[in-house]
DOVEXTOR-495811 format. One line per 10 residues: their letters; for each residue x, y, z of N, C-alpha, C. Coordinates in steps of 0.05 Angstrom, whole numbers. Atoms other than C-alpha are relative to their C-alpha. Example, Ala and Ser with C-alpha at 12.3 -4.5 7.8 and 13.67 -1.06 7.14 Angstrom:
residues 2
as) 18:-24:0:246:-90:156:18:24:0  -16:-24:-1:273:-21:143:-15:22:14;
END
This chain:
residues 440
mvaswqasre) 25:15:1:1313:329:-1830:-23:20:4  23:-18:-2:1247:367:-1842:-25:-17:-1  25:16:-1:1179:339:-1824:-18:6:-24  20:-3:21:1129:328:-1880:-22:-20:6  23:17:-8:1060:302:-1864:-18:-5:-24  16:6:24:1037:292:-1936:7:-26:-13  -9:26:11:1067:223:-1945:-24:-18:-6  21:18:8:1026:168:-1977:-5:-20:23  7:20:-20:992:114:-1935:17:-25:-3  -18:23:0:1031:53:-1916:-15:-26:-5;
gpevsrllie) 10:27:7:1008:-10:-1952:-30:-4:4  29:6:-4:939:-43:-1951:-6:-4:30  8:2:-28:901:-40:-1886:-25:-18:2  24:15:-6:850:-86:-1855:-23:20:2  23:-19:0:781:-54:-1863:-6:10:28  7:-12:-26:759:-7:-1808:-23:-16:12  23:14:-10:693:-45:-1802:8:-26:13  -8:25:-11:728:-111:-1790:15:4:27  -14:-6:-25:774:-80:-1737:-20:8:22  20:-8:-20:714:-48:-1702:-15:-24:10;
raheeliagn) 15:24:-9:677:-115:-1701:18:-17:18  -19:15:-17:739:-149:-1673:3:13:27  -2:-15:-25:744:-94:-1621:-24:-6:18  24:6:-15:672:-106:-1600:0:-28:13  -1:27:-11:684:-180:-1591:20:-1:23  -20:-1:-22:746:-166:-1549:-12:12:25  12:-14:-23:708:-117:-1505:-20:-18:14  20:18:-11:654:-170:-1496:13:-24:14  -14:23:-13:707:-219:-1472:4:-24:-17  -2:22:18:706:-263:-1533:29:-1:-12;
lddhrlqsvr) -28:-2:8:782:-270:-1537:7:-20:-22  -6:21:20:778:-331:-1583:-15:6:-26  14:-6:25:735:-297:-1636:20:1:-24  -19:2:23:766:-310:-1705:7:27:-12  -6:-26:11:761:-237:-1724:24:14:13  -23:-12:-14:814:-219:-1673:26:-7:-15  -24:8:15:864:-256:-1717:6:18:-23  -4:-19:22:854:-203:-1770:14:26:9  -13:-24:-11:882:-150:-1724:30:-5:4  -29:3:-3:957:-137:-1722:7:-11:27;
plvreswvrs) -7:12:-26:990:-178:-1667:6:21:21  -8:-21:-19:1019:-116:-1634:-25:12:12  25:-13:-9:950:-85:-1630:-17:-20:16  17:20:-14:914:-149:-1610:11:-5:28  -12:5:-26:963:-162:-1553:-4:24:19  5:-24:-16:955:-90:-1529:-29:1:9  28:2:-7:879:-98:-1531:-4:-19:23  4:20:-21:883:-160:-1488:11:10:26  -11:-12:-25:929:-125:-1438:-20:20:12  18:-21:-9:880:-67:-1435:-26:-13:12;
wrgrvgpegt) 24:13:-10:820:-113:-1427:4:-14:27  -6:13:-25:853:-154:-1373:5:20:23  -5:-20:-20:872:-90:-1338:-25:17:7  26:-12:-5:798:-70:-1337:-1:30:-9  1:-27:11:810:-7:-1378:-27:3:-15  26:-5:14:744:24:-1402:4:6:-29  -2:-6:29:732:27:-1477:-9:27:-8  9:-27:6:703:97:-1472:8:18:24  -6:-19:-21:714:159:-1431:27:13:-4  -25:-15:3:770:209:-1424:20:-9:22;
ppidlmsdel) -20:9:-19:836:194:-1388:1:17:25  -3:-16:-25:851:217:-1317:20:23:-4  -19:-23:0:884:285:-1308:17:-3:25  -18:5:-22:944:270:-1265:15:25:10  -15:-24:-6:978:338:-1267:-16:24:-6  17:-24:3:941:403:-1257:15:26:3  -9:-28:-3:958:477:-1266:29:3:9  -28:-6:-9:1019:497:-1224:16:-25:3  -14:25:-3:1037:425:-1210:12:-9:-27  -10:7:27:1043:412:-1285:23:18:-8;
eeyrrahpla) -21:-19:8:1084:475:-1297:27:-6:15  -24:6:-15:1133:458:-1241:12:-26:-8  -10:27:7:1139:385:-1262:15:1:-27  -13:1:26:1154:399:-1335:25:18:-2  -24:-16:-1:1204:454:-1319:24:-16:8  -22:16:-10:1245:402:-1283:5:-26:-16  -2:25:15:1235:346:-1333:24:1:-20  -23:0:18:1296:324:-1374:-6:8:-29  7:-6:28:1259:333:-1440:-7:30:-4  7:-28:3:1244:407:-1426:21:14:-17;
samdmirall) -22:-13:15:1312:427:-1455:0:-8:-29  0:10:28:1297:388:-1519:-25:10:-15  25:-8:13:1230:421:-1535:5:16:-26  -6:-16:24:1260:471:-1584:9:-18:-23  -8:19:21:1293:414:-1622:-24:-15:-11  24:15:9:1228:374:-1624:-17:17:-18  16:-18:17:1190:434:-1651:13:4:-27  -14:-5:25:1243:447:-1704:-2:-24:-19  0:24:17:1242:375:-1728:-27:-9:-9  26:10:6:1169:359:-1725:-21:21:-7;
lpgsaedsgv) 19:-22:6:1134:427:-1731:15:23:-13  -14:-22:13:1176:468:-1780:-20:20:-11  18:-20:11:1146:533:-1807:-21:8:20  22:-8:-17:1078:551:-1779:-12:-24:13  10:24:-14:1062:500:-1726:-30:0:3  29:-2:-5:991:526:-1717:-17:-12:-21  16:12:22:968:501:-1785:16:-23:-13  -17:22:9:1016:441:-1790:-16:-24:-8  16:24:6:959:391:-1796:5:-23:19  -4:21:-20:985:350:-1737:2:12:28;
vvavgdqagr) -4:-7:-28:989:352:-1661:24:-16:10  -24:13:-12:1056:337:-1628:-2:1:30  2:1:-30:1055:313:-1556:26:-13:10  -23:11:-13:1113:299:-1510:-8:-7:29  8:9:-26:1101:258:-1447:23:-11:16  -21:11:-17:1140:230:-1389:-1:-31:-1  -3:29:1:1159:158:-1375:-25:-15:11  24:12:-10:1092:145:-1340:-24:4:-19  22:-4:19:1051:166:-1400:-15:26:3  14:-25:-4:1030:234:-1374:9:21:-21;
llwiegdrql) -7:-19:21:1028:286:-1430:8:26:13  -10:-24:-12:1069:347:-1413:-2:24:-19  2:-21:20:1069:388:-1477:-18:-10:-23  17:5:24:1016:391:-1532:2:24:-18  -4:-22:18:1033:433:-1592:-7:-8:-28  6:5:28:1017:440:-1666:-25:14:-9  23:-11:13:954:452:-1706:-22:8:20  20:-9:-19:905:494:-1666:-27:-12:-4  26:11:6:844:469:-1701:-2:-29:8  0:28:-8:864:397:-1690:0:-3:31;
qsltdgmgfv) 0:1:-30:879:411:-1616:-28:4:11  27:-4:-10:808:437:-1607:-17:-25:-4  15:24:4:783:371:-1635:10:-23:17  -11:22:-16:830:324:-1599:-6:4:30  10:-5:-27:807:358:-1534:-22:-19:7  23:17:-5:745:315:-1542:7:-27:10  -8:27:-10:784:252:-1526:19:3:24  -17:-4:-24:823:284:-1468:29:0:-7  -28:-1:7:888:292:-1507:11:28:7  -8:-26:-10:912:350:-1464:23:-3:19;
aganwaedav) -22:0:-18:972:368:-1423:-9:-8:29  7:10:-27:970:333:-1355:-15:-26:0  15:24:1:928:275:-1379:18:-25:-1  -16:25:-1:952:203:-1368:-9:-17:-24  6:16:23:956:166:-1434:16:-27:0  -13:26:-2:991:104:-1408:-20:-21:-8  17:22:10:965:38:-1434:-20:-9:22  18:9:-21:936:20:-1366:-21:21:8  20:-21:-5:896:85:-1366:-20:3:-22  18:-3:23:867:90:-1436:1:-23:-20;
gtsapgtala) -3:22:19:887:25:-1469:19:6:-23  -18:-2:23:920:19:-1537:0:28:-12  -5:-25:13:949:84:-1563:30:1:-6  -29:0:7:1015:102:-1595:18:8:23  -18:-7:-22:1045:139:-1535:1:-21:22  1:20:-22:1021:89:-1483:12:-27:-7  -10:26:9:1037:27:-1523:30:1:-6  -29:-3:4:1105:54:-1544:15:-2:26  -13:2:-27:1122:62:-1470:-2:-29:10  3:27:-10:1094:-7:-1454:20:-19:-13;
lgqsvqirga) -18:18:15:1137:-40:-1508:29:10:-2  -27:-11:2:1197:6:-1506:10:3:-29  -8:-3:28:1196:16:-1581:-20:18:-14  18:-17:15:1164:61:-1634:-24:-16:-8  26:14:6:1091:45:-1649:-17:19:-17  20:-15:15:1039:67:-1699:-28:-13:4  27:10:-5:964:60:-1684:-19:15:-19  18:-12:20:913:71:-1739:-29:-1:10  29:-2:-5:842:95:-1724:-12:-20:19  15:18:-17:799:38:-1699:18:-20:15;
ehynrlvhpw) -18:17:-16:861:1:-1673:2:10:29  0:-10:-28:856:46:-1611:-20:-15:16  18:15:-18:824:12:-1552:-24:17:8  21:-19:-8:784:74:-1532:-15:10:-25  16:-7:24:727:87:-1581:2:30:-6  -2:-29:5:734:163:-1572:24:7:-18  -25:-6:15:803:158:-1606:-1:-12:-28  1:13:26:780:119:-1667:2:19:-24  -4:-18:23:778:182:-1712:29:7:-6  -27:-10:1:852:192:-1701:20:-23:-5;
scsaapvrdp) -23:18:3:918:159:-1719:25:13:13  -23:-12:-14:985:168:-1685:25:-18:-2  -26:14:-1:1059:150:-1686:15:11:24  -14:-8:-24:1102:151:-1623:25:-16:3  -25:14:-5:1172:133:-1601:10:8:28  -11:-7:-26:1203:129:-1531:27:14:-2  -26:-13:-2:1262:173:-1512:14:-11:25  -15:12:-22:1316:141:-1469:23:17:10  -24:-12:-11:1371:166:-1424:23:-10:-16  -21:9:17:1432:164:-1469:22:-17:14;
etqrvlgvid) -21:15:-15:1475:133:-1414:-12:-25:13  11:22:-15:1430:89:-1372:-21:-17:-16  21:12:16:1379:72:-1427:-27:-1:14  26:-2:-13:1323:86:-1378:-18:18:-16  19:-16:16:1261:112:-1413:-7:26:15  6:-26:-12:1252:186:-1400:-27:11:-7  26:-10:9:1189:199:-1440:-6:-11:-27  10:9:26:1154:193:-1506:-7:24:-18  7:-20:19:1145:235:-1569:-22:-12:-18  22:10:16:1079:228:-1606:-9:20:-20;
vtggvevvst) 13:-16:20:1049:255:-1670:-27:-11:-6  27:9:3:974:252:-1677:-13:16:-23  14:-14:21:930:269:-1737:-16:-20:-16  14:18:18:900:234:-1798:18:-24:-8  -15:24:8:925:173:-1836:29:7:-9  -27:-7:9:986:212:-1860:21:-4:22  -19:3:-22:1018:205:-1791:7:-29:6  -8:28:-4:1021:129:-1796:13:-11:-25  -16:9:23:1062:126:-1860:27:-9:9  -28:9:-6:1131:94:-1862:17:25:5;
qarllvdata) -16:-24:-3:1161:164:-1870:-5:13:27  6:-12:-26:1124:189:-1808:13:-15:22  -13:15:-21:1151:133:-1766:30:5:1  -28:-7:1:1221:147:-1790:6:27:12  -4:-27:-11:1213:220:-1772:-1:1:30  3:1:-29:1189:206:-1702:23:-14:13  -23:15:-11:1243:154:-1690:25:17:-1  -24:-16:3:1297:200:-1717:0:24:20  2:-22:-19:1272:257:-1673:7:-10:28  -7:11:-26:1276:213:-1611:30:-5:3;
ravesellva) -29:5:0:1347:193:-1629:16:26:2  -14:-26:0:1367:265:-1642:-2:13:28  3:-10:-27:1340:285:-1574:19:-14:19  -18:15:-17:1379:230:-1540:29:9:-4  -27:-10:6:1443:254:-1575:4:27:12  -3:-27:-11:1430:326:-1554:2:-1:30  -2:2:-29:1419:305:-1482:28:-9:9  -27:9:-7:1486:268:-1482:20:22:-4  -19:-21:6:1523:326:-1513:-2:21:23  4:-20:-21:1493:374:-1462:12:-10:27;
rlrqrteaqr) -10:11:-25:1511:328:-1405:31:-1:1  -29:0:2:1583:320:-1428:11:28:3  -9:-28:-1:1589:395:-1436:-1:10:29  2:-8:-27:1565:406:-1365:23:-11:17  -21:13:-15:1616:357:-1338:27:13:-6  -25:-13:7:1672:390:-1376:3:28:12  -1:-28:-10:1653:460:-1353:0:2:30  1:-1:-29:1646:441:-1280:28:4:12  -26:-6:-10:1705:473:-1245:2:-2:31  0:2:-29:1684:468:-1173:-21:-19:10;
papvstrarp) 19:19:-10:1648:419:-1129:-28:12:3  27:-10:-4:1573:425:-1125:-4:8:28  5:-9:-28:1550:464:-1064:-16:-20:15  14:18:-17:1525:425:-1006:-29:9:2  29:-8:0:1449:425:-1011:-10:1:28  13:-2:-26:1408:446:-953:-21:-21:3  20:22:-5:1361:397:-921:-27:8:-12  25:-6:13:1298:394:-962:-23:2:20  23:-3:-17:1235:419:-928:-23:-17:-11  23:15:10:1176:373:-933:-21:19:-11;
ttratlhvlg) 21:-17:13:1124:402:-980:-27:-11:6  27:8:-5:1050:401:-971:-17:8:-25  18:-7:22:999:397:-1027:-28:4:12  26:-6:-11:933:429:-1010:-19:7:-22  20:-5:20:869:431:-1050:-26:8:14  25:-10:-11:806:470:-1034:-22:-6:-20  22:7:18:742:441:-1064:-24:18:5  21:-20:-3:690:495:-1075:-22:-2:-20  20:2:21:651:475:-1137:-24:-16:9  24:13:-7:579:459:-1122:-3:-7:29;
rdrarletes) 0:6:-29:592:459:-1047:-5:25:16  4:-22:-18:565:505:-993:21:0:22  -22:3:-19:616:478:-944:24:-11:-14  -24:8:15:684:476:-976:14:-23:14  -16:22:-11:728:414:-967:29:6:-6  -29:-6:2:802:425:-954:14:-27:3  -16:24:-1:848:367:-970:29:8:0  -28:-5:-2:921:369:-950:15:-26:0  -16:24:2:976:319:-964:29:8:5  -28:-5:-6:1045:320:-933:16:-25:-2;
eheesviels) -17:24:2:1103:272:-929:-9:-22:18  6:20:-21:1074:238:-868:-30:-6:3  28:5:-6:999:245:-869:-18:16:-20  21:-13:16:935:266:-905:-22:9:19  21:-11:-17:879:308:-877:-22:11:-18  24:-10:15:808:325:-901:-18:13:21  18:-14:-19:765:377:-865:-20:16:-16  20:-18:11:702:416:-880:2:27:14  -3:-27:-11:703:491:-871:-26:14:1  24:-16:0:650:540:-852:0:18:-24;
arhaaillml) 3:-17:24:624:586:-906:20:24:1  -17:-23:-3:664:645:-878:30:-8:-4  -27:9:3:729:606:-872:6:-8:-29  -3:7:28:719:579:-942:4:25:-17  -3:-25:16:711:649:-970:27:13:4  -26:-12:-6:774:674:-935:22:-16:-15  -20:17:13:816:615:-960:-1:3:-31  3:-2:29:788:621:-1031:12:27:-9  -11:-26:8:806:695:-1033:30:0:1  -30:1:-2:877:681:-1009:12:-18:-21;
athrqglsae) -10:17:22:884:625:-1060:-1:15:-27  4:-14:25:859:671:-1115:20:24:-2  -19:-23:-1:904:730:-1094:26:-9:14  -23:12:-13:969:694:-1082:21:19:9  -19:-20:-9:1009:757:-1076:-6:12:27  8:-9:-26:971:773:-1013:-20:22:-1  21:-21:-2:916:821:-990:3:15:26  1:-15:-25:914:877:-940:-24:-8:16  23:7:-17:867:869:-881:-25:14:-11  23:-16:10:822:924:-911:-12:-13:-25;
rlaelvygde) 10:12:25:818:891:-980:-12:-28:5  11:26:-5:807:821:-953:-27:2:14  26:-4:-13:751:846:-907:-21:8:-20  19:-9:21:719:880:-967:-9:-23:-17  6:23:17:722:817:-1009:-18:-21:15  15:20:-15:693:773:-953:-26:11:11  24:-11:-13:643:820:-919:-15:21:-16  13:-22:15:628:874:-970:7:27:12  -5:-28:-8:624:948:-957:-1:3:31  2:-2:-29:605:936:-884:23:-13:15;
gspdtlrpem) -22:13:-13:667:896:-871:22:19:8  -23:-16:-9:728:923:-834:21:-20:11  -20:17:-12:794:896:-808:-8:-10:28  8:8:-27:763:894:-739:-20:-24:-1  19:23:4:708:847:-765:16:-25:-9  -15:23:11:759:804:-801:18:-14:20  -21:12:-17:811:794:-747:-10:-23:18  9:23:-17:769:751:-699:-4:-26:-17  4:23:17:751:706:-758:26:-12:-8  -27:10:7:824:700:-777:12:-15:23;
vrlrkvlekh) -9:14:-24:840:679:-706:-12:-28:0  14:26:0:788:624:-710:10:-18:-23  -10:16:22:812:602:-779:28:-11:5  -27:9:-7:884:599:-755:0:-24:19  1:23:-19:864:553:-698:-8:-26:-14  8:24:15:829:506:-746:23:-11:-17  -23:8:17:889:505:-793:23:-11:16  -22:9:-17:940:497:-737:-4:-29:8  6:27:-8:904:433:-718:1:-20:-23  4:19:22:891:403:-786:20:4:-24;
apslvpesrp) -18:-6:23:937:438:-837:19:23:8  -16:-21:-10:991:478:-801:16:15:-21  -15:-13:21:1029:493:-865:-16:21:-15  17:-19:14:970:534:-890:-8:24:18  7:-22:-17:965:581:-831:8:26:-13  -6:-24:15:961:650:-864:20:18:15  -18:-20:-11:1016:701:-854:-14:27:-1  13:-26:-2:1000:774:-840:17:21:-13  -12:-24:10:1016:842:-869:17:-4:-25  28:4:4:993:827:-920:-8:-29:7;
yrlpvaletd) 9:27:-4:950:766:-908:7:-16:-25  -7:17:23:977:710:-953:5:-28:11  -4:28:-7:985:635:-954:30:-7:-4  -29:6:3:1056:608:-942:5:-22:-21  -4:20:21:1045:550:-991:-23:4:-20  21:-2:21:1005:546:-1056:-24:-17:8  25:14:-5:932:527:-1046:-14:-3:-27  15:5:25:901:495:-1108:-30:-1:6  29:3:-2:826:497:-1119:-11:-15:-24  11:14:23:782:454:-1162:-11:20:-21;
ahdvlslldr) 10:-20:19:754:518:-1193:23:10:-18  -23:-9:16:824:541:-1215:8:-23:-19  -7:22:18:835:471:-1244:-18:1:-25  19:-2:23:773:481:-1288:10:22:-19  -10:-23:16:800:549:-1311:26:-8:-16  -25:10:13:868:516:-1326:-6:-18:-23  8:19:22:835:461:-1367:-12:15:-24  12:-17:22:795:513:-1407:22:14:-15  -22:-14:13:859:552:-1421:15:-18:-18  -15:19:16:891:489:-1448:-17:-13:-21;
gahrvaltay) 17:11:20:832:473:-1492:-13:-26:7  11:26:-8:810:413:-1452:-30:4:8  27:-8:-7:736:431:-1456:-16:-23:11  15:23:-10:707:361:-1446:8:-6:29  -10:6:-27:751:348:-1385:-8:22:19  8:-23:-17:736:418:-1357:-29:-2:7  28:3:-5:662:406:-1364:-6:-22:20  3:22:-19:668:340:-1328:9:8:28  -10:-9:-26:708:373:-1272:-17:21:13  17:-22:-11:657:429:-1264:-23:-13:15;
rgpvlpests) 21:12:-17:614:405:-1206:-23:18:7  20:-19:-6:572:467:-1201:13:27:7  -11:-27:-6:579:541:-1182:18:0:25  -19:-3:-22:633:564:-1134:-16:9:25  14:-6:-26:605:563:-1062:-27:13:-5  24:-12:10:535:574:-1089:-16:17:19  16:-15:-20:505:600:-1024:15:24:12  -16:-22:-12:561:649:-1008:-8:27:-12  6:-27:9:545:723:-1011:24:19:2  -25:-17:-1:617:747:-1003:5:12:-27;
pgveefrdtv) -4:-12:26:630:797:-1059:23:-13:-16  -22:13:14:697:765:-1076:-7:-27:-11  9:27:9:666:696:-1080:-19:3:-24  19:-4:21:609:722:-1123:14:7:-26  -14:-8:24:657:755:-1171:15:-24:-12  -14:23:10:700:692:-1177:-19:-21:-11  20:19:10:638:649:-1185:-8:8:-28  8:-9:27:617:692:-1244:22:-3:-20  -23:3:18:687:689:-1273:2:-28:-10  -1:28:8:688:613:-1273:-23:-7:-19;
raalreamls) 23:6:16:618:608:-1300:2:12:-28  -2:-13:25:631:659:-1355:22:-13:-18  -22:13:15:697:625:-1376:-10:-26:-12  10:26:9:662:558:-1381:-20:5:-24  19:-5:21:605:587:-1422:13:10:-26  -14:-11:24:651:626:-1469:14:-23:-15  -13:22:13:691:563:-1483:-20:-18:-14  20:17:13:628:523:-1497:-11:13:-25  13:-13:23:600:575:-1545:20:5:-23  -19:-8:21:665:591:-1582:17:-22:-11;
easldvllay) -20:19:9:707:529:-1585:-8:-30:4  7:27:-7:671:467:-1559:-11:-15:-24  12:17:20:653:408:-1604:-29:-5:6  29:4:-4:580:388:-1613:-6:-17:24  7:17:-23:581:331:-1563:6:13:27  -5:-14:-25:613:375:-1510:-21:21:5  21:-20:-3:563:430:-1524:-27:-12:9  24:14:-8:506:380:-1517:2:-8:30  -4:7:-28:536:357:-1451:-4:25:18  3:-25:-15:539:430:-1428:-30:7:3;
aeipegqtda) 28:-6:-1:465:437:-1445:-15:-16:21  13:17:-21:450:384:-1392:5:9:28  -6:-10:-27:481:420:-1333:-17:25:6  18:-22:-6:441:474:-1296:6:26:-16  -7:-24:14:479:531:-1329:-8:-1:-29  6:3:28:468:504:-1399:-30:-5:-5  29:6:4:395:483:-1389:-16:26:-5  14:-26:3:374:557:-1387:14:19:-19  -16:-17:18:424:582:-1439:-11:-3:-28  13:2:26:382:594:-1501:20:2:-23;
ealrlaleml) -20:-3:22:443:616:-1542:15:-26:-4  -14:26:2:479:551:-1527:-17:-21:-13  18:19:11:418:511:-1544:-4:5:-30  3:-6:29:409:547:-1611:25:-8:-15  -24:8:14:482:536:-1628:2:-30:-3  0:29:2:476:462:-1613:-19:-9:-22  20:7:21:414:460:-1657:11:5:-28  -12:-6:26:452:492:-1714:21:-21:-8  -21:19:6:509:442:-1708:-10:-29:-4  11:27:3:464:380:-1706:-7:-6:-29;
parspkragl) 9:7:27:453:342:-1771:-30:3:-3  28:-6:5:386:355:-1803:-19:-23:9  17:22:-7:360:285:-1788:4:-10:29  -6:9:-27:385:281:-1716:-25:-1:17  23:2:-18:332:256:-1667:1:19:24  -3:-18:-23:359:305:-1616:-11:28:-6  9:-27:8:334:366:-1655:-27:7:13  27:-6:-11:262:360:-1631:1:9:29  -2:-8:-28:281:362:-1558:12:27:4  -12:-27:-3:325:423:-1567:-19:21:-8;
vtrierleag) 19:-20:8:271:460:-1605:-21:5:22  20:-2:-22:221:446:-1549:12:16:23  -13:-14:-22:270:471:-1496:4:30:-7  -3:-28:9:285:535:-1536:-26:14:1  26:-13:0:212:550:-1545:-10:5:28  8:-4:-28:199:541:-1470:15:24:12  -16:-22:-11:256:589:-1453:-10:27:-11  9:-25:12:231:641:-1502:-28:8:9  27:-5:-10:160:634:-1477:-1:10:29  -2:-6:-28:181:640:-1405:11:27:5;
END
């Protein structure tokens, strides 16, 4: 079986305009409007579920899995071992110019892998179609992956049939993947692109891929049972893990949030303690006392200056987040400490420019003069700007132009001006802003 995305369209379709008008009536709460009867029952019923669940008709989906959490989760997911098969069946040859985007998600609708055409991925970023995002029906409304999971069957959604208006330019086919023995849903396989991905042939390909994955999982499971010659070792008692996040974007006093098996904690940190924790989070391999002092205090810093502050920081953490108390020689954190700034960098690396821009709350610890913080602040700011100038869509670039960093970025404003249609009413405002910057 080899994927081909050049198949003809499947049968006559209800006009896009009629579907859009029916969608507007549904969003307005007019569930009895006669135009809704023109929409396919499967789609209409999904719209109603979405509307009753108070799903918004616009906006990007929530990002449920970030950076290291995403990597760890998908390494352990049952479909990780099937990714090579999925690529071979749905993205043969050069995946980067395949003309489609293939996504694999878990049973909750969270996308774990996004692969395929690079140009399309840069465009689908605009609707939040990125790894870690939640595309369940109760998060974004009607979509092929979310509705396939809700119904437990393969689904095709064409353009304006999507509940979220941002997704109207796209079409998609998806099929759930089940455990071959228990029939429990493990995840979903989705193909997103133009109208070619909602042909009869496309649905057969996605369905067949899901069945092939289920067969492969069963074969692998039987092989493991056959090869097992000794009892499994007795597992040691699991240690409770702690998730910790340091919020530093747009904040002079960082906020540390920790979550363990038994409790949650939120504390505000002093500027100095925030700088120390941020440096240890950024340099996970650890730092010598000399290097950490240099990053926090600059050339005038020394281990003797640093040590009393470390004592005070340890006392704060022992009370509120004992699992984060730094170890010594070198100084390092015993558990991973996530930061909202690293989350933005992770989103940019994955091409999720719109979501990254939304997550960017401002500069890293803007009032901090610690050299390490200043360097990291510039790194985050530069990465965001580079993504905006080189890969972002027009609407994302315009949104960037509204945040403080973009308001004074003449190059970004000029690029947005070039991308705007000739008759766009937004051109005049951009021209005025550019002229002011050049005059100033």
